[in-house]
C-alpha positions as CSV (number, residue, x, y, z in Angstrom):
1,M,35.5,39.7,-7.4
2,A,37.0,36.5,-6.2
3,R,36.9,35.9,-2.5
4,F,40.3,34.1,-2.4
5,A,43.5,34.9,-4.2
6,S,44.5,31.3,-4.6
7,A,42.3,30.7,-7.7
8,A,44.4,27.9,-9.1
9,R,42.3,24.8,-8.4
10,E,42.0,21.3,-9.7
11,T,39.5,20.6,-12.5
12,I,36.4,18.9,-11.3
13,A,33.7,16.9,-13.1
14,A,30.4,15.4,-12.2
15,Q,27.0,14.3,-13.6
16,A,24.8,17.3,-13.2
17,T,21.5,15.5,-13.9
18,P,20.0,12.9,-11.5
19,P,21.3,9.3,-11.7
20,G,19.1,6.8,-13.5
21,R,17.6,6.6,-17.0
22,G,16.5,9.8,-18.8
23,G,16.3,11.3,-22.2
24,I,19.2,13.6,-21.5
25,G,22.2,13.4,-19.2
26,V,24.7,16.2,-18.5
27,I,28.3,15.9,-17.5
28,R,29.7,19.2,-16.2
29,I,33.5,20.0,-16.0
30,S,35.0,23.2,-14.5
31,G,38.6,24.3,-14.0
32,P,41.8,25.2,-15.7
33,A,42.2,21.9,-17.6
34,V,38.9,22.3,-19.5
35,P,40.6,23.6,-22.7
36,A,43.0,20.6,-22.6
37,I,40.1,18.2,-22.1
38,A,38.1,19.8,-24.9
39,A,41.2,19.6,-27.2
40,A,41.6,15.9,-26.4
41,L,38.0,15.2,-27.1
42,F,37.3,17.5,-30.1
43,G,40.6,18.9,-31.2
44,G,39.8,22.3,-29.6
45,V,37.3,24.1,-27.5
46,P,33.8,24.6,-28.9
47,T,32.6,28.1,-29.9
48,P,31.8,29.9,-26.6
49,R,28.1,29.7,-25.6
50,M,27.1,28.0,-28.8
51,A,25.6,24.5,-28.8
52,E,27.7,22.2,-31.1
53,L,26.9,18.6,-32.1
54,K,29.9,16.5,-31.2
55,A,31.0,12.9,-30.8
56,F,32.3,12.1,-27.4
57,P,35.2,9.6,-28.1
58,D,36.8,7.0,-25.8
59,P,40.7,6.7,-25.7
60,S,40.6,4.6,-28.9
61,G,38.6,7.2,-30.8
62,E,35.4,5.2,-30.7
63,P,32.4,7.3,-29.8
64,I,30.9,6.8,-26.3
65,D,28.0,8.9,-27.3
66,H,26.9,11.8,-29.6
67,G,25.5,14.9,-28.2
68,I,25.8,18.6,-27.5
69,A,28.9,20.3,-26.2
70,L,28.7,23.8,-24.6
71,F,31.7,25.8,-23.6
72,F,31.5,28.8,-21.2
73,P,34.9,30.5,-20.8
74,G,35.7,32.0,-17.5
75,P,35.1,34.4,-15.8
76,N,31.7,34.5,-17.6
77,S,30.4,31.2,-16.4
78,F,28.5,29.8,-13.4
79,T,31.7,29.0,-11.5
80,G,33.8,31.9,-12.8
81,E,36.2,29.3,-14.4
82,D,36.2,27.6,-17.8
83,V,33.2,25.3,-17.9
84,L,32.4,22.5,-20.4
85,E,29.0,20.7,-20.5
86,L,28.4,17.5,-22.4
87,H,24.8,16.8,-23.0
88,G,24.3,13.2,-24.0
89,H,21.8,10.4,-23.7
90,G,20.7,9.9,-20.1
91,G,21.5,6.2,-19.6
92,P,23.5,5.3,-16.5
93,V,26.1,3.3,-18.5
94,V,26.7,6.2,-21.0
95,M,26.9,8.8,-18.2
96,D,29.3,6.6,-16.2
97,R,31.6,6.1,-19.2
98,L,31.6,9.8,-20.1
99,L,32.4,10.7,-16.5
100,R,35.2,8.1,-16.3
101,R,36.6,9.6,-19.6
102,M,36.7,13.1,-18.0
103,L,38.6,11.7,-15.0
104,E,41.1,9.9,-17.4
105,L,41.7,13.3,-19.1
106,G,42.7,15.0,-15.8
107,A,39.6,16.0,-13.9
108,R,38.7,14.7,-10.5
109,L,35.2,13.8,-9.2
110,A,33.5,16.9,-7.8
111,K,32.5,16.9,-4.1
112,P,28.8,17.6,-3.2
113,G,28.1,21.3,-3.9
114,E,31.6,22.0,-5.2
115,F,30.4,23.9,-8.4
116,C,28.3,26.2,-6.2
117,E,31.2,26.6,-3.8
118,R,33.4,27.7,-6.6
119,A,30.7,30.1,-7.8
120,F,30.7,31.6,-4.3
121,L,34.5,31.7,-4.1
122,S,34.7,33.4,-7.5
123,G,32.2,36.1,-6.4
124,K,29.4,34.9,-8.8
125,L,27.0,34.3,-5.9
126,D,27.1,35.3,-2.3
127,L,26.6,32.5,0.3
128,A,22.8,33.0,0.7
129,Q,22.3,32.9,-3.0
130,A,24.4,29.7,-3.3
131,E,22.3,28.0,-0.6
132,A,19.2,29.1,-2.5
133,V,20.3,26.9,-5.4
134,A,20.1,23.9,-3.2
135,D,16.8,25.2,-1.6
136,L,15.3,25.6,-5.1
137,I,16.2,22.0,-6.0
138,D,14.8,20.7,-2.7
139,S,11.6,22.8,-2.6
140,A,8.7,20.7,-1.3
141,S,6.1,23.1,-2.6
142,E,5.5,25.7,-5.3
143,E,5.5,28.4,-2.7
144,A,8.9,27.3,-1.4
145,A,10.2,27.3,-5.0
146,R,9.0,30.8,-5.7
147,H,10.6,32.1,-2.5
148,A,13.9,30.3,-3.3
149,V,14.0,32.0,-6.6
150,R,13.7,35.4,-4.8
151,T,16.6,34.5,-2.6
152,L,18.7,33.3,-5.6
153,R,17.9,36.6,-7.3
154,G,19.5,38.3,-4.3
155,E,16.5,39.8,-2.4
156,F,17.4,38.4,1.0
157,S,21.1,39.4,0.5
158,E,20.1,42.9,-0.5
159,L,18.2,43.3,2.8
160,V,21.1,41.9,4.8
161,R,23.6,44.2,3.0
162,G,21.4,47.1,3.8
163,L,21.5,46.2,7.5
164,V,25.3,45.8,7.3
165,D,25.6,49.3,5.8
166,D,23.4,50.7,8.6
167,V,25.5,49.1,11.3
168,I,28.7,50.4,9.6
169,G,27.2,53.8,9.7
170,L,26.6,53.4,13.4
171,R,30.1,52.2,14.0
172,T,31.5,55.1,12.1
173,H,29.6,57.5,14.3
174,V,30.8,55.8,17.5
175,E,34.4,55.1,16.5
176,A,34.9,58.7,15.5
177,T,34.9,59.4,19.2
178,L,37.7,56.9,19.7
179,D,39.8,58.3,16.9
180,F,39.2,61.9,18.1
181,P,39.0,61.7,21.9
182,D,39.3,65.5,22.3
183,E,36.0,66.0,20.5
184,E,33.2,65.4,23.0
185,I,29.9,64.0,21.7
186,G,27.2,66.4,22.7
187,V,23.6,65.6,23.8
188,F,22.3,66.0,20.3
189,D,24.7,63.5,18.9
190,H,23.8,61.0,21.6
191,E,20.1,61.3,20.9
192,V,20.8,60.9,17.1
193,L,22.8,57.8,17.7
194,E,20.0,56.4,20.0
195,A,17.4,57.1,17.3
196,R,19.5,55.5,14.6
197,L,20.2,52.5,16.7
198,K,16.5,52.0,17.3
199,G,15.7,52.3,13.6
200,V,18.3,49.7,12.7
201,T,17.0,47.4,15.5
202,E,13.4,47.7,14.2
203,K,14.6,47.0,10.6
204,L,16.5,43.9,11.7
205,G,13.4,42.7,13.5
206,S,11.3,42.9,10.3
207,V,14.0,41.0,8.4
208,F,14.1,38.3,11.1
209,L,10.3,37.8,10.9
210,A,10.5,37.5,7.1
211,A,13.5,35.1,7.4
212,R,11.5,33.0,9.9
213,R,8.7,32.7,7.4
214,G,11.2,31.6,4.8
215,Q,12.7,29.1,7.1
216,V,9.3,27.5,7.8
217,L,8.8,27.1,4.0
218,L,12.0,25.1,3.8
219,D,11.9,23.1,7.0
220,G,8.2,23.0,7.6
221,L,6.1,23.5,10.7
222,S,6.2,20.8,13.4
223,V,2.6,20.3,14.8
224,T,1.9,17.9,17.7
225,I,-1.6,16.7,18.4
226,T,-2.2,15.9,22.0
227,G,-4.9,15.7,24.7
228,A,-6.7,13.1,26.9
229,P,-7.7,9.8,25.4
230,N,-10.8,9.6,23.2
231,V,-11.1,13.3,22.5
232,G,-10.6,12.9,18.7
233,K,-6.9,13.4,18.1
234,S,-6.6,10.7,15.5
235,S,-9.8,11.9,13.7
236,L,-8.2,15.4,13.6
237,L,-5.1,13.9,12.0
238,N,-7.1,12.1,9.4
239,Q,-9.1,15.3,8.6
240,L,-5.9,17.3,8.1
241,L,-4.4,14.6,5.9
242,K,-7.6,14.2,3.9
243,R,-7.3,10.4,4.3
244,D,-7.7,7.7,7.0
245,R,-4.2,7.2,8.3
246,A,-4.8,6.7,12.1
247,I,-7.1,4.1,13.6
248,V,-10.2,5.7,15.1
249,D,-12.2,3.7,17.7
250,A,-14.6,4.6,20.5
251,R,-12.4,2.8,23.0
252,P,-9.7,5.1,24.6
253,G,-6.0,4.4,24.2
254,T,-6.1,3.3,20.6
255,T,-2.9,5.3,19.8
256,R,0.1,3.9,21.8
257,D,3.0,5.4,19.9
258,T,3.6,8.7,18.0
259,L,2.4,8.7,14.4
260,Q,4.1,11.2,12.1
261,E,2.9,12.3,8.6
262,Q,3.7,15.1,6.2
263,V,1.1,17.4,4.6
264,L,1.1,20.6,2.5
265,I,-1.4,23.2,3.7
266,G,-1.6,26.2,1.4
267,G,2.0,25.5,0.2
268,V,3.4,25.2,3.8
269,P,4.9,21.8,4.6
270,I,3.7,20.6,7.9
271,S,4.8,17.7,10.0
272,L,1.8,16.3,11.9
273,I,2.4,14.1,15.0
274,D,-0.4,12.2,16.6
275,T,0.3,11.1,20.1
276,A,-0.9,8.8,22.8
277,G,-3.6,10.1,25.1
278,L,-2.3,11.8,28.2
279,R,-3.6,10.1,31.4
280,E,-2.5,8.3,34.5
281,T,-1.8,4.6,33.7
282,D,-0.1,1.5,35.0
283,D,0.3,0.0,31.5
284,S,4.1,0.0,30.7
285,I,3.5,0.3,27.0
286,E,1.1,3.2,27.4
287,K,3.5,4.9,29.8
288,E,6.2,4.8,27.1
289,G,3.7,6.2,24.6
290,I,2.9,9.1,26.9
291,S,6.6,9.7,27.5
292,R,7.1,10.0,23.7
293,A,4.1,12.2,23.5
294,Q,5.6,14.6,26.0
295,A,8.9,14.6,24.0
296,A,6.9,15.5,20.8
297,I,5.2,18.3,22.7
298,D,8.5,19.8,23.9
299,Q,9.9,19.8,20.3
300,A,6.8,21.1,18.5
301,D,6.4,24.5,16.9
302,V,2.7,24.3,17.5
303,V,0.8,22.1,20.0
304,L,-2.8,21.3,19.2
305,L,-4.4,20.5,22.5
306,V,-7.6,18.6,21.7
307,T,-10.5,18.7,24.2
308,E,-14.2,17.9,24.0
309,Y,-16.5,20.9,23.6
310,G,-18.6,21.6,26.7
311,Q,-16.5,19.5,29.0
312,E,-14.6,20.9,32.0
313,R,-10.8,21.3,31.7
314,Q,-9.1,18.0,32.3
315,G,-5.7,17.4,34.0
316,A,-3.7,17.3,30.7
317,E,-5.2,20.6,29.5
318,I,-4.7,22.3,32.9
319,D,-1.0,21.2,33.0
320,L,-0.3,22.4,29.4
321,L,-2.1,25.7,29.7
322,G,-0.4,26.3,33.1
323,N,3.0,25.9,31.6
324,Q,4.0,29.4,30.7
325,A,6.9,28.2,28.5
326,L,4.5,26.1,26.4
327,R,1.4,28.2,26.5
328,E,2.3,30.5,23.6
329,R,2.7,27.4,21.4
330,V,-0.6,25.8,22.4
331,T,-3.8,26.1,20.4
332,V,-6.8,24.6,22.1
333,I,-9.1,22.5,19.9
334,R,-12.7,22.3,21.1
335,N,-13.8,19.1,19.3
336,K,-17.2,17.4,18.8
337,I,-19.3,20.5,18.3
338,D,-21.6,18.3,16.2
339,L,-22.8,16.7,19.4
340,H,-23.9,20.1,20.8
341,G,-25.3,21.8,17.7
342,Q,-22.6,24.5,17.6
343,A,-21.1,26.2,14.6
344,P,-17.3,26.3,13.9
345,S,-15.6,29.3,15.4
346,I,-12.2,30.7,16.4
347,K,-11.4,33.1,19.2
348,H,-8.4,34.5,21.0
349,G,-8.7,34.5,24.7
350,Q,-6.8,34.4,28.0
351,Y,-5.1,31.1,27.0
352,G,-4.4,31.9,23.4
353,T,-6.3,30.6,20.4
354,E,-9.3,28.3,20.7
355,I,-10.9,26.7,17.7
356,C,-14.3,25.0,17.9
357,L,-14.7,22.2,15.3
358,S,-15.8,18.7,14.5
359,A,-13.0,16.4,13.6
360,R,-15.6,13.7,12.7
361,Y,-17.4,15.7,10.0
362,G,-14.7,18.2,9.1
363,F,-16.6,21.3,10.3
364,G,-14.2,24.1,11.1
365,I,-11.1,22.3,9.6
366,P,-10.6,25.3,7.2
367,L,-10.3,27.6,10.2
368,L,-7.6,25.4,11.7
369,E,-5.7,25.2,8.4
370,E,-5.7,29.0,8.1
371,H,-4.6,29.3,11.7
372,L,-1.7,26.9,11.0
373,K,-0.6,28.9,8.0
374,A,-0.7,32.0,10.1
375,Q,1.4,30.3,12.8
376,A,3.9,29.4,10.0
377,G,4.0,33.1,9.1
378,Y,2.6,32.3,5.7
379,Q,3.0,34.9,3.1
380,S,2.2,34.5,-0.6
381,A,5.2,34.8,-2.9
382,G,3.2,37.5,-4.8
383,E,3.5,39.6,-1.6
384,G,7.3,39.2,-1.4
385,G,9.3,36.8,0.7
386,F,12.4,34.6,0.4
387,T,13.8,31.3,1.8
388,A,16.1,31.3,4.7
389,R,17.9,28.7,6.8
390,R,18.3,28.1,10.5
391,R,21.8,29.4,10.4
392,H,20.5,32.7,8.9
393,L,18.0,33.0,11.8
394,E,20.8,32.3,14.3
395,A,23.0,35.0,12.7
396,L,20.1,37.5,12.7
397,S,19.3,36.6,16.3
398,S,22.9,37.1,17.3
399,A,23.0,40.5,15.7
400,Q,19.8,41.4,17.5
401,A,21.4,40.5,20.8
402,D,24.4,42.7,20.1
403,L,22.3,45.7,19.0
404,A,20.3,45.3,22.2
405,A,23.5,45.2,24.2
406,A,24.7,48.3,22.4
407,A,21.5,50.1,23.2
408,A,21.7,49.1,26.8
409,E,25.2,50.4,27.0
410,L,24.2,53.6,25.4
411,G,21.4,54.1,27.9
412,R,23.5,53.2,30.9
413,T,26.6,55.3,30.2
414,W,28.8,56.6,27.4
415,A,31.3,53.8,26.8
416,P,32.1,54.0,23.1
417,E,34.6,51.1,23.2
418,L,31.9,48.7,24.4
419,I,29.3,50.0,22.0
420,A,31.7,49.8,19.1
421,E,32.5,46.2,20.0
422,H,28.8,45.2,20.1
423,L,28.3,46.9,16.7
424,A,31.3,45.1,15.2
425,R,30.0,41.8,16.5
426,A,26.6,42.5,15.0
427,Q,28.2,43.3,11.7
428,R,30.2,40.0,11.7
429,S,27.1,38.0,12.5
430,L,25.2,39.6,9.5
431,G,28.3,39.1,7.3
432,T,28.1,35.3,7.9
433,I,24.8,35.2,6.0
434,T,26.2,36.4,2.7
435,G,29.7,35.0,3.3
436,E,31.6,38.2,4.1
437,F,32.8,36.6,7.4
438,T,32.8,32.8,7.0
439,S,35.1,30.1,8.2
440,E,36.3,27.3,5.9
441,D,34.7,24.8,8.3
442,L,31.3,26.5,7.9
443,L,31.7,26.5,4.1
444,A,32.5,22.8,4.1
445,E,29.5,22.0,6.2
446,I,27.1,24.1,4.0
447,F,28.2,22.8,0.7
448,S,28.5,19.2,1.8
449,S,24.6,19.1,2.0
450,F,24.3,19.9,-1.7
451,C,23.8,17.3,-4.3
452,I,26.8,16.2,-6.5
453,G,27.0,18.1,-9.7
454,K,25.6,21.3,-8.2
């Protein structure tokens, strides 16, 4: 079912394959003028869903190229409109000439993501599925690609729709008291509503955690390596990268600026940031490096606080572990176990996770890698999972807040108007994920990030 009644739109065209040279290039056209364009090119539309060898002529009748024409009549097409695809040779000159010919015949150049936007508006995809198309294209790992396919298949949307149905059920229960004020809700009904609300809240919490894992697969995990000078921060970076990227020297203060690199660990994209050693200094350049290190710490998903095994806690370590807001994001790395004859180990204590390793020789690095995967909420695609975006997490978080407010209201007093309003807001928040409640400004922002031709 189309989401907007105003289905009459301009016909759009774009190159659906990447620019540059290639064996095949595809021009995609969608909209009401497709039959007229096909008639001008071939004397009529090709047989639906059948590949036909055609010449693609210019205005004088001379062929621009020879290739395959595919016609998908609406509504049984990707966009829900009539769609024509021209598969020719993938040279930039050929593709440019073909695209200009489509524009001459009445199409206009498609905006980024406009084909997917029309698929959404025509009801072919919901918004989460449409976003998964771009996520699949942009996947940085096989794991992310597998999860994006699950979202495209509708697994995330199905969970969200289940939550929406549950919230609607709760609203129906509450709003019945508003429609029929003479019917008092008894103690039993109050307890039933409380139990149902708790169940929906727990279900929403599980979906949020799964979405968080999916979001990390897309955006990656930000990991900042910090600590005092000369504790092995740069050596740790090199071990995780499996190459010598940072300069390692026995003299302290080698790293003056932040050094950022990307790495895949078990299919999870991780942004590693090596920072200047934290210490008191009068050196203006080193001070600036330490200031940037602090900014990287504040923004990181995970902070690896590198210390030397067997040494007393230093100032930087004490400050970070004493910061309650940061502590849950800090993992303490006890480095240089090779100097003390210790074996690699991991433990969870008063100050969170501590990993004993040797950044020089790589002992214990697999323990750290598994820990980082766990911090990212890693879950194999074979165990389920889907991709999600930050806006999805924000919507789920907003729904959680409204369900919590409804539960608080229910526990405090019986005020059905307020409870119903919180439930309605939770439903709207969830609806923005699939596009049930979505502003045109949000749609424009979402689809503008897609590539042209998609």
